[in-house]
DOZA-392249 format. One record per residue: x, y, z of N, C-alpha, C, O in turn. Coordinates in nm, 3 decimals. Example, Ala and Ser with C-alpha at 12.3 -4.5 7.8 and 13.67 -1.06 7.14 Angstrom:
BEGIN
+---------+---------+---------+---------+----------+---------+---------+---------+---------+---------+---------+---------+
|  n_east | n_north |    n_up | ca_east | ca_north |   ca_up |  c_east | c_north |    c_up |  o_east | o_north |    o_up |
+---------+---------+---------+---------+----------+---------+---------+---------+---------+---------+---------+---------+
|   1.319 |  -0.569 |   0.780 |   1.230 |   -0.450 |   0.780 |   1.320 |  -0.330 |   0.780 |   1.424 |  -0.332 |   0.846 |
|   1.285 |  -0.225 |   0.708 |   1.367 |   -0.106 |   0.714 |   1.290 |   0.003 |   0.787 |   1.341 |   0.114 |   0.804 |
+---------+---------+---------+---------+----------+---------+---------+---------+---------+---------+---------+---------+
//
This chain:
BEGIN
+---------+---------+---------+---------+----------+---------+---------+---------+---------+---------+---------+---------+
|  n_east | n_north |    n_up | ca_east | ca_north |   ca_up |  c_east | c_north |    c_up |  o_east | o_north |    o_up |
+---------+---------+---------+---------+----------+---------+---------+---------+---------+---------+---------+---------+
|   0.464 |  -0.608 |   0.460 |   0.474 |   -0.488 |   0.377 |   0.349 |  -0.477 |   0.289 |   0.290 |  -0.577 |   0.248 |
|   0.311 |  -0.354 |   0.262 |   0.195 |   -0.327 |   0.176 |   0.244 |  -0.313 |   0.033 |   0.328 |  -0.229 |   0.002 |
|   0.190 |  -0.397 |  -0.055 |   0.234 |   -0.402 |  -0.194 |   0.115 |  -0.374 |  -0.285 |   0.012 |  -0.440 |  -0.276 |
|   0.130 |  -0.276 |  -0.374 |   0.028 |   -0.247 |  -0.475 |   0.068 |  -0.322 |  -0.603 |   0.181 |  -0.312 |  -0.650 |
|  -0.028 |  -0.395 |  -0.658 |  -0.004 |   -0.474 |  -0.779 |  -0.096 |  -0.420 |  -0.888 |  -0.218 |  -0.424 |  -0.874 |
|  -0.036 |  -0.370 |  -0.997 |  -0.113 |   -0.319 |  -1.110 |  -0.106 |  -0.419 |  -1.224 |   0.000 |  -0.439 |  -1.285 |
|  -0.219 |  -0.482 |  -1.254 |  -0.228 |   -0.575 |  -1.366 |  -0.376 |  -0.592 |  -1.398 |  -0.457 |  -0.611 |  -1.308 |
|  -0.412 |  -0.585 |  -1.526 |  -0.553 |   -0.601 |  -1.563 |  -0.595 |  -0.746 |  -1.572 |  -0.712 |  -0.773 |  -1.597 |
|  -0.505 |  -0.839 |  -1.551 |  -0.534 |   -0.982 |  -1.551 |  -0.548 |  -1.028 |  -1.406 |  -0.450 |  -1.034 |  -1.333 |
|  -0.671 |  -1.060 |  -1.366 |  -0.695 |   -1.098 |  -1.227 |  -0.616 |  -1.222 |  -1.186 |  -0.579 |  -1.236 |  -1.069 |
|  -0.589 |  -1.311 |  -1.280 |  -0.508 |   -1.429 |  -1.248 |  -0.369 |  -1.387 |  -1.202 |  -0.311 |  -1.451 |  -1.114 |
|  -0.314 |  -1.281 |  -1.261 |  -0.182 |   -1.232 |  -1.222 |  -0.185 |  -1.166 |  -1.085 |  -0.093 |  -1.187 |  -1.005 |
|  -0.287 |  -1.087 |  -1.055 |  -0.295 |   -1.024 |  -0.923 |  -0.320 |  -1.130 |  -0.817 |  -0.267 |  -1.120 |  -0.706 |
|  -0.400 |  -1.231 |  -0.850 |  -0.421 |   -1.342 |  -0.756 |  -0.291 |  -1.418 |  -0.731 |  -0.260 |  -1.455 |  -0.618 |
|  -0.215 |  -1.441 |  -0.838 |  -0.085 |   -1.510 |  -0.827 |   0.008 |  -1.433 |  -0.733 |   0.073 |  -1.492 |  -0.647 |
|   0.015 |  -1.301 |  -0.750 |   0.100 |   -1.219 |  -0.663 |   0.056 |  -1.231 |  -0.518 |   0.139 |  -1.250 |  -0.429 |
|  -0.072 |  -1.220 |  -0.495 |  -0.124 |   -1.229 |  -0.359 |  -0.097 |  -1.366 |  -0.298 |  -0.053 |  -1.376 |  -0.183 |
|  -0.123 |  -1.473 |  -0.373 |  -0.101 |   -1.609 |  -0.322 |   0.047 |  -1.637 |  -0.298 |   0.081 |  -1.716 |  -0.210 |
|   0.134 |  -1.574 |  -0.375 |   0.278 |   -1.594 |  -0.360 |   0.334 |  -1.512 |  -0.246 |   0.419 |  -1.561 |  -0.171 |
|   0.289 |  -1.389 |  -0.231 |   0.349 |   -1.296 |  -0.136 |   0.282 |  -1.294 |   0.002 |   0.347 |  -1.261 |   0.101 |
|   0.154 |  -1.327 |   0.009 |   0.083 |   -1.324 |   0.138 |   0.141 |  -1.420 |   0.241 |   0.153 |  -1.380 |   0.357 |
|   0.179 |  -1.543 |   0.206 |   0.237 |   -1.631 |   0.308 |   0.368 |  -1.577 |   0.367 |   0.409 |  -1.620 |   0.476 |
|   0.433 |  -1.485 |   0.298 |   0.557 |   -1.424 |   0.349 |   0.526 |  -1.300 |   0.434 |   0.618 |  -1.231 |   0.478 |
|   0.398 |  -1.273 |   0.458 |   0.359 |   -1.162 |   0.545 |   0.326 |  -1.033 |   0.475 |   0.304 |  -0.931 |   0.540 |
|   0.322 |  -1.034 |   0.342 |   0.291 |   -0.913 |   0.267 |   0.141 |  -0.901 |   0.244 |   0.070 |  -1.002 |   0.235 |
|   0.094 |  -0.778 |   0.236 |  -0.047 |   -0.752 |   0.207 |  -0.053 |  -0.691 |   0.068 |   0.000 |  -0.582 |   0.044 |
|  -0.118 |  -0.762 |  -0.024 |  -0.125 |   -0.717 |  -0.163 |  -0.258 |  -0.648 |  -0.191 |  -0.365 |  -0.695 |  -0.151 |
|  -0.250 |  -0.535 |  -0.259 |  -0.367 |   -0.460 |  -0.302 |  -0.367 |  -0.459 |  -0.454 |  -0.276 |  -0.405 |  -0.517 |
|  -0.470 |  -0.519 |  -0.513 |  -0.476 |   -0.534 |  -0.658 |  -0.545 |  -0.415 |  -0.724 |  -0.646 |  -0.364 |  -0.674 |
|  -0.489 |  -0.372 |  -0.837 |  -0.545 |   -0.264 |  -0.917 |  -0.544 |  -0.307 |  -1.062 |  -0.442 |  -0.356 |  -1.112 |
|  -0.657 |  -0.290 |  -1.130 |  -0.663 |   -0.324 |  -1.273 |  -0.656 |  -0.200 |  -1.360 |  -0.650 |  -0.210 |  -1.483 |
|  -0.658 |  -0.084 |  -1.298 |  -0.657 |    0.043 |  -1.369 |  -0.544 |   0.131 |  -1.318 |  -0.527 |   0.147 |  -1.197 |
|  -0.466 |   0.186 |  -1.409 |  -0.358 |    0.276 |  -1.371 |  -0.409 |   0.401 |  -1.302 |  -0.348 |   0.448 |  -1.207 |
|  -0.519 |   0.454 |  -1.350 |  -0.575 |    0.576 |  -1.289 |  -0.620 |   0.549 |  -1.146 |  -0.603 |   0.634 |  -1.059 |
|  -0.677 |   0.433 |  -1.122 |  -0.719 |    0.399 |  -0.985 |  -0.598 |   0.385 |  -0.894 |  -0.601 |   0.431 |  -0.780 |
|  -0.492 |   0.324 |  -0.942 |  -0.370 |    0.313 |  -0.862 |  -0.314 |   0.452 |  -0.831 |  -0.277 |   0.479 |  -0.717 |
|  -0.308 |   0.539 |  -0.930 |  -0.258 |    0.675 |  -0.908 |  -0.344 |   0.747 |  -0.805 |  -0.292 |   0.819 |  -0.718 |
|  -0.475 |   0.729 |  -0.814 |  -0.567 |    0.792 |  -0.717 |  -0.538 |   0.741 |  -0.576 |  -0.535 |   0.819 |  -0.481 |
|  -0.517 |   0.612 |  -0.563 |  -0.489 |    0.555 |  -0.430 |  -0.351 |   0.594 |  -0.379 |  -0.332 |   0.608 |  -0.258 |
|  -0.256 |   0.612 |  -0.468 |  -0.122 |    0.655 |  -0.425 |  -0.125 |   0.796 |  -0.367 |  -0.036 |   0.833 |  -0.290 |
|  -0.225 |   0.875 |  -0.403 |  -0.241 |    1.008 |  -0.344 |  -0.301 |   0.998 |  -0.204 |  -0.285 |   1.090 |  -0.124 |
|  -0.368 |   0.887 |  -0.173 |  -0.442 |    0.874 |  -0.049 |  -0.373 |   0.785 |   0.055 |  -0.393 |   0.804 |   0.175 |
|  -0.294 |   0.690 |   0.010 |  -0.233 |    0.595 |   0.103 |  -0.094 |   0.559 |   0.057 |  -0.054 |   0.590 |  -0.056 |
|  -0.021 |   0.494 |   0.144 |   0.117 |    0.459 |   0.112 |   0.130 |   0.309 |   0.089 |   0.055 |   0.229 |   0.144 |
|   0.226 |   0.276 |   0.007 |   0.262 |    0.137 |  -0.018 |   0.413 |   0.126 |  -0.002 |   0.486 |   0.224 |  -0.016 |
|   0.459 |   0.006 |   0.028 |   0.602 |   -0.018 |   0.047 |   0.670 |  -0.063 |  -0.081 |   0.793 |  -0.058 |  -0.092 |
|   0.591 |  -0.108 |  -0.178 |   0.645 |   -0.159 |  -0.305 |   0.534 |  -0.155 |  -0.409 |   0.417 |  -0.176 |  -0.377 |
|   0.572 |  -0.127 |  -0.533 |   0.478 |   -0.136 |  -0.645 |   0.524 |  -0.246 |  -0.738 |   0.643 |  -0.256 |  -0.769 |
|   0.430 |  -0.328 |  -0.783 |   0.454 |   -0.425 |  -0.890 |   0.365 |  -0.382 |  -1.006 |   0.243 |  -0.379 |  -0.994 |
|   0.429 |  -0.347 |  -1.118 |   0.355 |   -0.289 |  -1.230 |   0.366 |  -0.374 |  -1.355 |   0.473 |  -0.424 |  -1.390 |
|   0.252 |  -0.391 |  -1.423 |   0.250 |   -0.448 |  -1.557 |   0.254 |  -0.330 |  -1.654 |   0.201 |  -0.222 |  -1.624 |
|   0.315 |  -0.350 |  -1.768 |   0.326 |   -0.243 |  -1.866 |   0.192 |  -0.215 |  -1.931 |   0.149 |  -0.100 |  -1.940 |
|   0.126 |  -0.321 |  -1.976 |   0.007 |   -0.309 |  -2.060 |  -0.121 |  -0.317 |  -1.978 |  -0.178 |  -0.424 |  -1.957 |
|  -0.166 |  -0.201 |  -1.931 |  -0.295 |   -0.193 |  -1.862 |  -0.375 |  -0.081 |  -1.927 |  -0.318 |   0.014 |  -1.981 |
|  -0.507 |  -0.091 |  -1.921 |  -0.588 |    0.013 |  -1.983 |  -0.579 |   0.146 |  -1.908 |  -0.552 |   0.149 |  -1.788 |
|  -0.601 |   0.251 |  -1.978 |  -0.616 |    0.389 |  -1.934 |  -0.489 |   0.459 |  -1.891 |  -0.477 |   0.579 |  -1.915 |
|  -0.394 |   0.393 |  -1.830 |  -0.268 |    0.455 |  -1.789 |  -0.168 |   0.342 |  -1.774 |  -0.179 |   0.260 |  -1.683 |
|  -0.071 |   0.336 |  -1.863 |   0.021 |    0.222 |  -1.866 |   0.111 |   0.218 |  -1.741 |   0.124 |   0.316 |  -1.669 |
|   0.170 |   0.103 |  -1.720 |   0.265 |    0.088 |  -1.611 |   0.380 |   0.187 |  -1.624 |   0.429 |   0.239 |  -1.524 |
|   0.423 |   0.214 |  -1.747 |   0.530 |    0.311 |  -1.769 |   0.486 |   0.451 |  -1.727 |   0.564 |   0.525 |  -1.667 |
|   0.362 |   0.487 |  -1.759 |   0.310 |    0.618 |  -1.718 |   0.300 |   0.627 |  -1.566 |   0.331 |   0.731 |  -1.508 |
|   0.258 |   0.519 |  -1.502 |   0.252 |    0.516 |  -1.355 |   0.392 |   0.533 |  -1.297 |   0.411 |   0.610 |  -1.203 |
|   0.489 |   0.462 |  -1.353 |   0.627 |    0.473 |  -1.307 |   0.675 |   0.618 |  -1.315 |   0.732 |   0.670 |  -1.219 |
|   0.653 |   0.684 |  -1.428 |   0.694 |    0.823 |  -1.444 |   0.620 |   0.914 |  -1.346 |   0.679 |   1.007 |  -1.291 |
|   0.492 |   0.887 |  -1.325 |   0.412 |    0.965 |  -1.229 |   0.469 |   0.949 |  -1.088 |   0.485 |   1.047 |  -1.016 |
|   0.499 |   0.825 |  -1.050 |   0.554 |    0.797 |  -0.916 |   0.688 |   0.866 |  -0.898 |   0.711 |   0.931 |  -0.795 |
|   0.776 |   0.853 |  -0.995 |   0.910 |    0.912 |  -0.982 |   0.905 |   1.064 |  -0.982 |   0.993 |   1.129 |  -0.925 |
|   0.803 |   1.121 |  -1.045 |   0.790 |    1.267 |  -1.049 |   0.720 |   1.325 |  -0.928 |   0.740 |   1.442 |  -0.897 |
|   0.637 |   1.246 |  -0.860 |   0.554 |    1.302 |  -0.754 |   0.574 |   1.239 |  -0.617 |   0.541 |   1.300 |  -0.515 |
|   0.627 |   1.118 |  -0.613 |   0.643 |    1.050 |  -0.484 |   0.789 |   1.030 |  -0.451 |   0.878 |   1.069 |  -0.527 |
|   0.813 |   0.971 |  -0.340 |   0.949 |    0.946 |  -0.293 |   1.025 |   0.856 |  -0.389 |   0.971 |   0.757 |  -0.438 |
|   1.148 |   0.891 |  -0.415 |   1.235 |    0.805 |  -0.497 |   1.260 |   0.672 |  -0.428 |   1.298 |   0.574 |  -0.492 |
|   1.239 |   0.670 |  -0.299 |   1.268 |    0.551 |  -0.220 |   1.168 |   0.437 |  -0.245 |   1.199 |   0.322 |  -0.217 |
|   1.051 |   0.467 |  -0.297 |   0.950 |    0.364 |  -0.322 |   0.999 |   0.269 |  -0.431 |   1.016 |   0.309 |  -0.546 |
|   1.023 |   0.142 |  -0.395 |   1.073 |    0.049 |  -0.496 |   0.964 |   0.006 |  -0.594 |   0.848 |  -0.011 |  -0.557 |
|   1.004 |  -0.010 |  -0.719 |   0.912 |   -0.049 |  -0.826 |   0.969 |  -0.169 |  -0.900 |   1.081 |  -0.166 |  -0.951 |
|   0.890 |  -0.276 |  -0.904 |   0.924 |   -0.397 |  -0.979 |   0.830 |  -0.405 |  -1.098 |   0.708 |  -0.402 |  -1.081 |
|   0.885 |  -0.414 |  -1.219 |   0.804 |   -0.435 |  -1.338 |   0.792 |  -0.584 |  -1.360 |   0.892 |  -0.655 |  -1.364 |
|   0.669 |  -0.632 |  -1.375 |   0.641 |   -0.772 |  -1.405 |   0.550 |  -0.772 |  -1.528 |   0.430 |  -0.745 |  -1.517 |
|   0.607 |  -0.801 |  -1.643 |   0.534 |   -0.783 |  -1.768 |   0.575 |  -0.889 |  -1.870 |   0.676 |  -0.958 |  -1.852 |
|   0.498 |  -0.901 |  -1.975 |   0.530 |   -0.998 |  -2.081 |   0.626 |  -0.940 |  -2.184 |   0.677 |  -1.014 |  -2.268 |
|   0.650 |  -0.810 |  -2.180 |   0.740 |   -0.747 |  -2.278 |   0.884 |  -0.785 |  -2.243 |   0.933 |  -0.758 |  -2.133 |
|   0.951 |  -0.848 |  -2.339 |   1.082 |   -0.905 |  -2.309 |   1.196 |  -0.853 |  -2.396 |   1.308 |  -0.904 |  -2.389 |
|   1.169 |  -0.752 |  -2.477 |   1.277 |   -0.702 |  -2.564 |   1.380 |  -0.626 |  -2.481 |   1.348 |  -0.565 |  -2.379 |
|   1.502 |  -0.630 |  -2.527 |   1.610 |   -0.558 |  -2.460 |   1.579 |  -0.409 |  -2.450 |   1.607 |  -0.347 |  -2.348 |
|   1.522 |  -0.352 |  -2.556 |   1.490 |   -0.209 |  -2.558 |   1.385 |  -0.175 |  -2.452 |   1.397 |  -0.073 |  -2.384 |
|   1.282 |  -0.260 |  -2.437 |   1.179 |   -0.236 |  -2.336 |   1.237 |  -0.242 |  -2.195 |   1.209 |  -0.156 |  -2.111 |
|   1.318 |  -0.343 |  -2.169 |   1.377 |   -0.360 |  -2.036 |   1.465 |  -0.240 |  -2.003 |   1.455 |  -0.183 |  -1.894 |
|   1.552 |  -0.202 |  -2.096 |   1.640 |   -0.087 |  -2.073 |   1.560 |   0.041 |  -2.053 |   1.594 |   0.122 |  -1.967 |
|   1.455 |   0.060 |  -2.131 |   1.373 |    0.180 |  -2.120 |   1.311 |   0.193 |  -1.981 |   1.318 |   0.300 |  -1.920 |
|   1.251 |   0.086 |  -1.933 |   1.185 |    0.092 |  -1.802 |   1.286 |   0.111 |  -1.690 |   1.262 |   0.188 |  -1.597 |
|   1.397 |   0.040 |  -1.697 |   1.500 |    0.059 |  -1.593 |   1.556 |   0.201 |  -1.596 |   1.584 |   0.259 |  -1.491 |
|   1.572 |   0.257 |  -1.715 |   1.621 |    0.394 |  -1.726 |   1.518 |   0.498 |  -1.683 |   1.554 |   0.611 |  -1.650 |
|   1.391 |   0.461 |  -1.684 |   1.286 |    0.551 |  -1.636 |   1.269 |   0.541 |  -1.484 |   1.188 |   0.614 |  -1.427 |
|   1.343 |   0.453 |  -1.419 |   1.339 |    0.451 |  -1.272 |   1.291 |   0.324 |  -1.207 |   1.285 |   0.318 |  -1.084 |
|   1.258 |   0.220 |  -1.283 |   1.220 |    0.093 |  -1.219 |   1.343 |   0.034 |  -1.150 |   1.456 |   0.053 |  -1.195 |
|   1.319 |  -0.037 |  -1.042 |   1.429 |   -0.097 |  -0.966 |   1.461 |  -0.239 |  -1.011 |   1.573 |  -0.286 |  -0.991 |
|   1.364 |  -0.306 |  -1.070 |   1.386 |   -0.442 |  -1.117 |   1.282 |  -0.472 |  -1.225 |   1.183 |  -0.400 |  -1.240 |
|   1.306 |  -0.580 |  -1.299 |   1.221 |   -0.614 |  -1.413 |   1.221 |  -0.765 |  -1.428 |   1.327 |  -0.826 |  -1.435 |
|   1.104 |  -0.825 |  -1.433 |   1.092 |   -0.969 |  -1.458 |   0.992 |  -0.990 |  -1.571 |   0.896 |  -0.915 |  -1.585 |
|   1.016 |  -1.094 |  -1.649 |   0.930 |   -1.125 |  -1.763 |   0.836 |  -1.239 |  -1.726 |   0.879 |  -1.342 |  -1.673 |
|   0.707 |  -1.219 |  -1.754 |   0.607 |   -1.323 |  -1.730 |   0.625 |  -1.436 |  -1.829 |   0.669 |  -1.413 |  -1.942 |
|   0.592 |  -1.555 |  -1.792 |   0.549 |   -1.600 |  -1.659 |   0.668 |  -1.608 |  -1.563 |   0.778 |  -1.649 |  -1.601 |
|   0.644 |  -1.568 |  -1.440 |   0.747 |   -1.566 |  -1.337 |   0.717 |  -1.676 |  -1.236 |   0.605 |  -1.682 |  -1.184 |
|   0.812 |  -1.763 |  -1.207 |   0.789 |   -1.862 |  -1.101 |   0.767 |  -1.791 |  -0.967 |   0.830 |  -1.689 |  -0.941 |
|   0.682 |  -1.845 |  -0.885 |   0.652 |   -1.784 |  -0.755 |   0.776 |  -1.764 |  -0.670 |   0.790 |  -1.661 |  -0.604 |
|   0.865 |  -1.861 |  -0.671 |   0.986 |   -1.848 |  -0.590 |   1.074 |  -1.732 |  -0.637 |   1.138 |  -1.666 |  -0.555 |
|   1.077 |  -1.707 |  -0.766 |   1.155 |   -1.596 |  -0.821 |   1.089 |  -1.463 |  -0.785 |   1.158 |  -1.369 |  -0.745 |
|   0.957 |  -1.455 |  -0.797 |   0.887 |   -1.333 |  -0.760 |   0.912 |  -1.300 |  -0.613 |   0.943 |  -1.186 |  -0.580 |
|   0.898 |  -1.398 |  -0.527 |   0.920 |   -1.375 |  -0.384 |   1.064 |  -1.332 |  -0.356 |   1.087 |  -1.243 |  -0.275 |
|   1.159 |  -1.395 |  -0.423 |   1.300 |   -1.359 |  -0.404 |   1.328 |  -1.216 |  -0.451 |   1.400 |  -1.143 |  -0.385 |
|   1.271 |  -1.177 |  -0.565 |   1.292 |   -1.041 |  -0.617 |   1.230 |  -0.937 |  -0.525 |   1.290 |  -0.833 |  -0.497 |
|   1.108 |  -0.965 |  -0.478 |   1.041 |   -0.873 |  -0.386 |   1.121 |  -0.862 |  -0.256 |   1.143 |  -0.751 |  -0.206 |
|   1.164 |  -0.974 |  -0.202 |   1.241 |   -0.972 |  -0.077 |   1.371 |  -0.894 |  -0.094 |   1.410 |  -0.818 |  -0.006 |
|   1.436 |  -0.913 |  -0.208 |   1.561 |   -0.843 |  -0.235 |   1.539 |  -0.692 |  -0.243 |   1.616 |  -0.615 |  -0.186 |
|   1.436 |  -0.650 |  -0.314 |   1.407 |   -0.507 |  -0.326 |   1.374 |  -0.445 |  -0.191 |   1.421 |  -0.337 |  -0.159 |
|   1.293 |  -0.514 |  -0.114 |   1.255 |   -0.461 |   0.017 |   1.375 |  -0.456 |   0.111 |   1.390 |  -0.361 |   0.188 |
|   1.458 |  -0.556 |   0.105 |   1.578 |   -0.560 |   0.190 |   1.671 |  -0.443 |   0.157 |   1.722 |  -0.376 |   0.247 |
|   1.692 |  -0.418 |   0.029 |   1.781 |   -0.308 |  -0.013 |   1.721 |  -0.172 |   0.020 |   1.793 |  -0.080 |   0.061 |
|   1.591 |  -0.159 |   0.004 |   1.526 |   -0.029 |   0.022 |   1.508 |   0.009 |   0.168 |   1.528 |   0.124 |   0.206 |
|   1.472 |  -0.088 |   0.249 |   1.436 |   -0.058 |   0.387 |   1.537 |  -0.112 |   0.488 |   1.499 |  -0.159 |   0.595 |
|   1.665 |  -0.105 |   0.454 |   1.769 |   -0.147 |   0.548 |   1.760 |  -0.061 |   0.672 |   1.740 |   0.060 |   0.665 |
|   1.776 |  -0.124 |   0.785 |   1.777 |   -0.049 |   0.910 |   1.914 |   0.016 |   0.927 |   2.017 |  -0.048 |   0.903 |
|   1.914 |   0.138 |   0.966 |   2.041 |    0.206 |   0.988 |   2.105 |   0.154 |   1.115 |   2.037 |   0.099 |   1.202 |
|   2.234 |   0.170 |   1.126 |   2.308 |    0.122 |   1.242 |   2.260 |   0.191 |   1.370 |   2.263 |   0.131 |   1.477 |
|   2.215 |   0.314 |   1.358 |   2.171 |    0.389 |   1.475 |   2.028 |   0.355 |   1.515 |   1.980 |   0.403 |   1.618 |
|   1.959 |   0.274 |   1.437 |   1.821 |    0.239 |   1.469 |   1.725 |   0.353 |   1.441 |   1.620 |   0.363 |   1.505 |
|   1.759 |   0.438 |   1.346 |   1.677 |    0.553 |   1.311 |   1.652 |   0.553 |   1.161 |   1.745 |   0.530 |   1.083 |
|   1.529 |   0.578 |   1.121 |   1.491 |    0.587 |   0.982 |   1.416 |   0.718 |   0.960 |   1.333 |   0.757 |   1.042 |
|   1.445 |   0.785 |   0.850 |   1.378 |    0.910 |   0.817 |   1.317 |   0.897 |   0.679 |   1.386 |   0.861 |   0.583 |
|   1.187 |   0.928 |   0.668 |   1.115 |    0.926 |   0.541 |   1.040 |   1.058 |   0.530 |   0.931 |   1.074 |   0.585 |
|   1.098 |   1.152 |   0.459 |   1.035 |    1.283 |   0.444 |   1.022 |   1.352 |   0.579 |   1.122 |   1.374 |   0.648 |
|   0.900 |   1.385 |   0.619 |   0.874 |    1.453 |   0.746 |   0.866 |   1.355 |   0.863 |   0.855 |   1.398 |   0.978 |
|   0.873 |   1.226 |   0.837 |   0.859 |    1.126 |   0.942 |   0.996 |   1.078 |   0.988 |   1.083 |   1.046 |   0.907 |
|   1.014 |   1.072 |   1.120 |   1.139 |    1.027 |   1.181 |   1.104 |   0.913 |   1.277 |   1.029 |   0.933 |   1.373 |
|   1.160 |   0.795 |   1.251 |   1.130 |    0.677 |   1.332 |   1.253 |   0.639 |   1.413 |   1.361 |   0.616 |   1.359 |
|   1.235 |   0.634 |   1.546 |   1.339 |    0.585 |   1.636 |   1.301 |   0.441 |   1.668 |   1.213 |   0.415 |   1.749 |
|   1.370 |   0.347 |   1.602 |   1.334 |    0.207 |   1.614 |   1.370 |   0.147 |   1.748 |   1.307 |   0.051 |   1.792 |
|   1.470 |   0.202 |   1.813 |   1.510 |    0.150 |   1.944 |   1.410 |   0.195 |   2.050 |   1.366 |   0.114 |   2.132 |
|   1.374 |   0.323 |   2.049 |   1.278 |    0.377 |   2.147 |   1.134 |   0.346 |   2.107 |   1.041 |   0.366 |   2.186 |
|   1.115 |   0.298 |   1.985 |   0.982 |    0.269 |   1.930 |   0.893 |   0.393 |   1.934 |   0.781 |   0.392 |   1.986 |
|   0.949 |   0.503 |   1.876 |   0.876 |    0.629 |   1.866 |   0.879 |   0.678 |   1.723 |   0.973 |   0.652 |   1.647 |
|   0.774 |   0.751 |   1.687 |   0.769 |    0.813 |   1.554 |   0.737 |   0.962 |   1.574 |   0.654 |   1.000 |   1.657 |
|   0.807 |   1.044 |   1.497 |   0.785 |    1.188 |   1.503 |   0.747 |   1.239 |   1.366 |   0.800 |   1.193 |   1.264 |
|   0.655 |   1.334 |   1.364 |   0.616 |    1.401 |   1.240 |   0.659 |   1.547 |   1.252 |   0.612 |   1.619 |   1.339 |
|   0.749 |   1.588 |   1.163 |   0.802 |    1.725 |   1.163 |   0.855 |   1.765 |   1.300 |   0.828 |   1.874 |   1.349 |
|   0.932 |   1.675 |   1.361 |   0.994 |    1.702 |   1.490 |   0.899 |   1.675 |   1.603 |   0.936 |   1.693 |   1.720 |
+---------+---------+---------+---------+----------+---------+---------+---------+---------+---------+---------+---------+
//
């Protein structure tokens, strides 16, 4: 799965990549919220991992932008140092799917990511998935765009 990681601390983006890459995920690191938003207009990701405190456009602003402009189906995991009950409730109420407080053990990060992806991308019993204009027949291994 393609995962976008927004964090201005390169050690954190490296940690995500080193933790998630062995499980087959491809991590794309972003240190700027505006750059992530620009890339979200150009390419797709299967999951977003957002830090709250980044320069120029906060993780919360990115979350609101994503929920207002992109598919609701895109899972968002907040991974941040903010640990107050009010902050956690606020982000979950704004549309985040999960929230973890740094520092996060690698095994917990991998488990949370796997859980989110499993819930979001469950295969239907009929072997068919629909995402907007895209229709995937998993049994026939065909994809259709607008029919």
